[in-house]
MARZA-353759 format. One record per residue: residue in one letter; x, y, z of N, C-alpha, C, CB in turn. Coordinates in pm, whole numbers, plus 50000, padded with zeros to 5 digits. Glycine has a CB too. Example, Ala and Ser with C-alpha at 12.3 -4.5 7.8 and 13.67 -1.06 7.14 Angstrom:
A513194943150780512304955050780513204967050780511314955350905 S512854977550708513674989450714512905000350787514084994050572 
//
This chain:
M566064346641498564624345841522564354341141665563954336341421 V563194345041724562954342841857561854332341875562634355641922 G562004322241959560914313942011560234304641921559934322042063 A559384297241975558504287641902557064292441917558654272741957 A556284288541827554804293041833554154286241946553984289741700 R553234292542008552394287442112550954294042107553074289942250 Q549974288142163548654295042166548744306642268547474284842207 V548104317842212548104329042301546684336442280549394338642272 N546044340242387544784347242368544984362042388543714341942462 K544014369242355544174384442343544394389942483542864391642274 S543834383642591543874389442720545294389542778542954382242810 E546134378942726547474377742780548544382542671547724362542825 L548024389942572548954393542465550084402642511548204400242356 G549714412342598550844421342642551944414542716550334432142729 S551574405342810552574399042882553404389042797551944392442996 A552734383642701553394374542607554364381842520552374367342520 L553964393942474554874402242401556084406042475554214414142358 R555894409742604557074412342690557994400842705556654416442823 A557414388942721558244377142739559104375142604557304364042774 L558424376742496559174375442364560304385242353558234377542243 R560034397942396561154408542388562294404642480560624423342429 Q561954400142600562944396842697563824384842649562254393742831 A563104375142586563814363442535564764367342421562824352842487 S564394378542351565274382342233566504390042287564464391442126 G566464394442409567644402042467567664416842426568984395542423 K566604421142362566464435042319565844444042423565654435542196 E566444456342438565924465642539564614471742493566954476742567 A563784475642587562444480542553562574492542466561624483842678 K563534502042498563594514342426563994511542276564604524042497 A564774501542255565204498042114564054492542038566364487542112 V563264483742102562064478342037561004488742011561474467442120 A560814497342105559854508042087560194516841971559774516242210 R561534520341963562024528541855561804522741721563424531141871 S562194509341705561984502241579560434500541547562684488141588 A559634500041648558234498341629557404511341615557724490541742 A558154522441602557504535841587556534539341688556834536741462 M556924536741817556034540341929556904544842039555124528541975 S556274551442138557034556742252557364544642353556174568542324 A558394546042431558764535642530557624533842625560074539542608 S556974545042661555834543642769554694536342707555304558042824 K554344537442578553324530242514553584515542521553174534642377 L554854511742484555264498342481555134492142623556674497342428 S555594499742727555534495942861554054492542903556134507042946 K553124501442864551724499942900551164487342823550904513142865 I551594484942707551104472442631551634460342706551624472042472 E552834460242739553464448442796552884446342942555074450142797 N552404457243007551854455543144550324453143136552164468343233 G549764453243013548384450243007547444462243027548104440143106 S547964473843055547144485143080546574491642945547964495343161 V547204488442833546744492842704546744481242605547604504342653 M545484479242547545404468142450545954472142318543984463542432 P546974464342271547614468142139546744465842028548874460742114 S546884473741922546174472241799546864461741718546084485341723 I546264458341609546834448641515548134453541460545864445841402 V548204466741433549404472841374550454472941490549094487941316 D550154476241609551104476341720551804462841735550404479941850 V550964452341732551464439041748552384434841635550344429641759 E552054438341510552944435241402554214443241411552274437741271 Q554174455541451555364463641465556284458341572554994477741494 I555724454541681556574448541791557164435641753555784446441916 L556424426841689556944413541646558094415441550555824405041578 T557894424341456558984427441352560214432441423558504438441245 A560034442141518561124447841590561874437241673560604458941678 V561164428041738561784418041819562464407541729560744411441911 G561934404941616562534395441521562154380641549564054396941524 V560824377841539560304364841559560234356141437559004365841616 S560054342941458559804334441341558474336541279559944320341376 E558254331341164556934332741097555874325741172556984327340956 D556234313941230555194306041306554734313841430555784291941352 V555714319641500555414328041619554554339741579556724333141685 K554954346241476554264358041429552774354341391555034364041306 A552604343241323551254339141289550384336841412551294326541206 E550874330641521550104328341639549754341341710550834319341729 Y550684350941718550434363341784549484372041702551744370541808 M549694372541571548754379841488547344374841496549204379541350 S547294361741508545884355641515545184360241647545954339041510 A545954361841742545304367341872544994381641854546234365741999 A545824389241783545554404241771544274405641675546924412641705 R544094396041593542934396941499541644390741554543274390141368 A541604389141680540424384041742539234393141714540654382541891 A539484405741712538554415441658539034419841530538354427041748 A538394415641424538994416841290538964431641245538244407741187 T538074439441292538074453741262538174461741393536784457641182 E539064470741398539304478941523539344493741481540704474741598 A539034501841580539044516641552539954522641660537534523441557 T540774531841615541594540041698541124555141685543094538141656 A540654561141783540204574641774541374584241743539504578441903 W541044594241666542104603841623542614611741739541574613541515 R541824612341850542274620341970543424612742033541074622442079 L543544599742019544654592342073545914595541997544374577642069 Y545794595741862546954600541781547374614141812546644600041638 R546434622641834546784636741870547534637041995545554645641884 R547224628542093547964627742224549354622542202547234618542325 L549494612142118550774606242097551664614042005550614592842047 G551014622341921551804629841821551484624941679553334628441850 Y551054633141595550734629241453552064624641382550044641941370 H553154630241422554424625841357554754611141380555584634241407 R554294606541499554514592541537553544584041453554294590241696 K552414588641424551444581841337552114580641196550014589941331 Q552584591341149553264591141015554394580641013553844605640979 Q555134580241116556274570441126555734556441131557164573041252 Q554684554441202554074541341199553584537341061552944540941296 I552984546040991552504542740856553724539640772551654554640792 Q554864547840786555994545440702556604531740725557014556040723 A556574527240857557094514240895556294503140822557024512341052 I554954504640823554094494840755554334495040605552624497740785 E554394507240547554624508240402555934501540360554614522940359 S556944502840446558284497740410558294482640394559294501640516 R557254475740454557194461240445556094457040343556924455140586 T555614466740272554514464040174554924465740032553344473240199 T554654455539951555054456039811554094463139723555244442639759 L552774460439748551664465639671550814475039760550804453939615 I550724487039729549864496539796548764501439701550694508239850 R547494499639740546364504339657545634515139734545384492639619 L545424527439690544844537239769543704544339688545914546839816 F542514544639741541444551939673541064564139762540194542439647 Q540994575239697540714588039767539794596539694541964595739792 P538564599039750537574607439681537564621939733536174601239697 A538384625039825538334638239894539634646139885537984636240041 L540724639239903542034647339917543054640139830542574648240075 V544094647739787545224642739733545904632339830546114654139698 P546224620139790546844610239878548134616339947547204597139796 G548354612540069549524618040142550784615540074549614612440277 L551004604040009552314600939939552514609839823552384586239889 L551484616739778551614625339652551414640539682550544620839543 Q551364643639811551114657839847552394666139840550514658939990 T552264679139798553324687739804553434692939954553134699139698 P554574699139993554734704340127553654714240160556074710640143 E553264722640071552204732440096550894725940124552074741639982 Y550554715840050549314708240059549264700940190549164698539942 V550404695040228550504687940362550264697640472551914681140383 Q550834709240460550664719140563549244723440578551504730840535 A548544724340467547134728440466546324717140532546634731340317 V546554705540501545824694340557546064692540709546214681540483 L547264691140743547554688640883547404701740970548984682840896 G547454713040905547224725140981545774727241032547604736540899 R544874718340992543474718441040543344710341164542534713140934 K544374704241215544294694441332544624701341464545284682341312 Q544684714841468544934722641593546204717841659543744721341694 L547284717441588548644713841645549394726541679549514705241544 T550374725341768551274736141796552244736841671552054733841937 A552954747641664553884750041549554884738841541554644763741563 D555404734541655556414724041660555774710641619557054723041803 Q554674707941673553894695041640553624694341482552434694741722 L553254705641437552874706741291554124704441205552234721241257 A555154710841238556424708941166556894694541166557494717641226 R556834688541274557254674241292556364665141210557204670041444 A555074667441210554084659441142554244661340987552634663341191 V554464673640947554654675940799555954669340758554664691640761 G556994670540834558304664240799558134648740785559414667740910 A557424643340891557294628440888556454623840769556634623241021 R555474631740723554664627440606555414628840482553404635240594 L556234638640467557064640140349558124630040346557664653540341 A558624625440459559614614940460559214601940403560054612740591 R557824599940415557244587140367557274586640211555744585440420 Q557404598440146557324598439999558544591939928557174612639951 G559544589540011560754582839950560354568939891561914580940058 I559254563239933558834550339883558484551039732557634545139964 L558154562939683557764564739545558864561339456557324578339517 Y560104562739502561304560839416562034547639447562284572639435 E561474539439528562204526339562561714516039456561864520939719 P562764509139402562474498139306561724486739369563754492639246 G560954479639293560214467939344558924471439412561064460439439 R558454484239418557174487839471556134489339365557264500139549 Q554924485539391553774489039313552844497939393553064476539266 L552724510339346551954520239421550764524439322552904533239467 R549554520339358548444523639271547534533539342547664511039229 F547274544639271546354554639332545214557239246547044567539359 I543994558339301542784562439225542204574039308541694550139205 V542004585539239541364596739294540164600439209542324608139306 T539224607639265538094611839182538444626239126536704611739270 E537764630939029537984643738970537814654539075537024645838853 S536894652839164536644663139269537884665439353535474659039359 V538754655439369539994657539449540824668939388540854644339455 L540854669139247541644679139173540994692739185541804675039025 R539794693839223539154707239223538804711639363537884707339135 W539014703239466538654707439605539594718339655538714695239702 R539004729639698539794741639724540254742139874538954754439687 I541184734439912541704736640048542944744840046541994723640116 V543464747639926544564756739914544304766739807545814749539888 P544974777739798544764788039693545064782139556545684800639718 P544534787639445544614782839315546074780439265543924792339228 L546954789139302548324787439256549044775839323549094800039278 V548694774539446549274762439525548684749539470548944763239684 M547444749939438546784737539384547294734439247545234738939378 A547654744539165548174742039041549594735139057548214755138962 G550354739639156551604732539185551464718439225552314739439287 Q550334715839302550084702539343549734693439229549024702439441 L548914699239133548554691239014549784688138924547494698838931 D550724698038919552024695638846552724683838905552964708138852 K552724683139042553384671439103552774658539072553434672639244 L551394658339063550684645939028551074641938891549154647439039 I551234651438795551614648538662552954642138658551584660538580 S553914647938726555304643338741555424629538799556074652738827 V554794627838917554874614938986554254603738904554194615739123 S553244606438830552524596638745553444589538645551394603538669 R554574595538614555514590438520556504580938583556224601638454 L556524580638715557474570938781557184556838749557434572338931 P558164548238736557914534638687557074526138786559264527738661 G557104528538916556344520239006554964525939041557124518039132 V554574538238983553374544539016552374543638910553614557839049 D551084540238947549954539738860548924549638919549374524938846 L548774561038860547814571138910546644572538811548524585138931 R545424571038867544244572438785543244582038845543604559138764 V542474588138752541424597538796540054592838741541744612438746 V539104592338828537744588738790536954602038751537034580938911 P536684603538621536034616238576534594616838637535984617038414 L534154628938670532714629938719531704627638607532444644038782 S532174628038486531254626238373531134611638338531714634238251 A531944602538396531914588538361530704581438426533234581938404 P530004572738351528914565338408529454555538518528154557538295 Q528814555438633529304547538749528304536838793529604556938867 N528874526338843528074515138902528304514239051528454501538836 D529074523839110529514522939252529464536539302530944516739271 F529654537739438529704550839510531004551939581528524552539613 P531574564639583532904566039647532954563039798533414580039626 S531884566839877531804563840010532894571040096531864549340024 H534124565440093535174570540173536574566040121534944566240315 S537574571740171538874567340127539304554740193539884577740150 F540254546840129540784535140199542124531340131539734522840196 S542964524340214544224520640162544394505540187545364529040226 I544874498340083545024483540093546534480940085544214475639976 K547074474140198548464470240200548564455940160549094472440337 D549164453240042549144439939986547694434739986550084430340068 D547484422740036546154417740049545854414440191545934405839964 R546564420640293546544417040428545844426740515547864415040474 M545814439240479545254449140573544604461140489546434454640672 V543534466640533542914478540489542684488140597541694475640423 T543084500940571542944511440670541834521240609544394519040699 V540924525840694539874534140653539744545640744538634526740644 E539744557940698539704569940781538244575140779540734580940727 T537784575940908536504581740927536654595041004535574571941001 V535584601641028535664615041097536324613641231534234621341115 H535994603641308536454602741447537534592741473535354599541533 A537824583641376538824573141406539274567241277538254562041498 E540374559541286540934551341181540604536341209542474553641170 L540074530341103539684515941117540754507341051538254513041052 S541104496141114542034486241057541224473141030543294483441157 V541284469240911540434456340868541444446640817539264459240748 T541354434340878542264423540844541534410440800543154420740964 D540324409440825539644397340784539724396340625538124397540836 P540284384340577540474383540438539184385640354541084370540408 R538084381540406536774384140335536464398540318535624377840409 D536734406340421536454420840422537534428040328536494426740576 V538764423940332539814428940248539454427040108541114422440277 A538914415640078538544412239940537514421739883537994398039934 L536564426739969535534436439932536194449339888534574439040048 Y537184453339963537854466039926538604464539796538824470540036 V539314453439781540054450839649539024451939531540764435739649 E537924444839545536894445439443536454459239412535724437539484 K536244466939515535734481439497536804488939421535414488939640 F538124487239467539214494939409539314491439255540574491839485 E539214478039227539384474139086538194479439002539504458439075 G536994480439058535854485438991536054499338947534684484339075 F536614508339038536914522039001538094522938902537224530139126 A539034513538908540174513638822539644512338680541184502338858 E538704504138661538194501638518537574514038458537114490138514 V536994523238536536304535238473537174547538482534924538138541 A538424546438545539234557838562540134560238444540004556638683 L540534572738428541544576038322542904573138367541474590638282 S543794569238283545164566338316546084571338206545354551338337 G547404570938238548324575338134548144589038080548244566438026 D548344591037953548264603737889546874610337898548654602237747 A545824601737893544464607437905544214613538048543394596237875 M544754606438148544694612738279545534625538295545124602838379 R546754624038241547554636338254546964648438177548984633638204 G546274646038059545644656037986544584663038071545054650337863 M543784654838138542724660038225543334669038336541914648238287 V544344663638406544894671438517545484684438465545984663338594 E546124684138346546774696538289545634706138258547654693338153 E544534702238213543414711738182542924718738309542214704138115 I542824710938414542304717138545543424725938606541844705438654 R544694722038584545764730838634545754744038561547134724138618 D545594743638422545584755838342544384764938384545514752338190 E543234758638421542074766038459542504773738596540774755738478 L543184767438687543594773938804544584785138782544134764238895 L545544783238693546514793638657545814806238592547564787738558 Q544824803238503544074814738446543344821838550543114810638339 E542714814838645541974820838759542884830138832541414810138856 Q544154825038865545114832538937545444845838866546344824238956 E545624844838726545994856738647544884867438650546284852638502 I543644862638650542474871838654542414878738788541144864138627 D542714871538892542764877439033543864887939044543014866139141 
//
């Protein structure tokens, strides 16, 4: 472990992180690789030309190997702005595969993941064809798309890791949204049925016919009780204020209460899958 805790403000965060890395004896390239970012980005953060996000700081501190006290001080500085937005155009410039690697690094340190999705099948549950359809809308080159698809699929290994709790809630509309042909969507629904039987996975579906006391609004993912990520049209938001995180937990649990689970959920998914297969036969 590196160093002792000290007060650090956000304006000097980059230089302080550089000092920590140098004290650890680790090379910048090695730290950048472990933190799922490019060496040039790490250099810009350390030089103060790029303000690191909360996720960036956590990744760097983990890669350097600091004590919990030091980590707490630096994360406190990073959370000076409890909610931050990172425009998707920045991820496009860095490469969507790096974004997927960054998410995978965060997920690897998370025991409980709760994800609510009213529009798309969650990334951890997508088939290769579905991933291709989703990421194919981001105007990537063939090479960029292949790397991004591979990186997203690599994240799915967490589904089979013991000791994880992965809770997914989707709305019925997710199962019917036509971003892929009927036969491909039927295959995607088969995967949902299969994955729902894994010991660490709890998959639920909110039926459109169920009486509701809340509104879907948008998708969000809760990592343990420490961070929420929200995807908007132009950017990804990171929320870390405990009071705000609690609001998302409450919203998630509210939908969990009215969602179908277990055999009832699988029965619904099977019915929609069969409808898609019949449609394919008619065509």
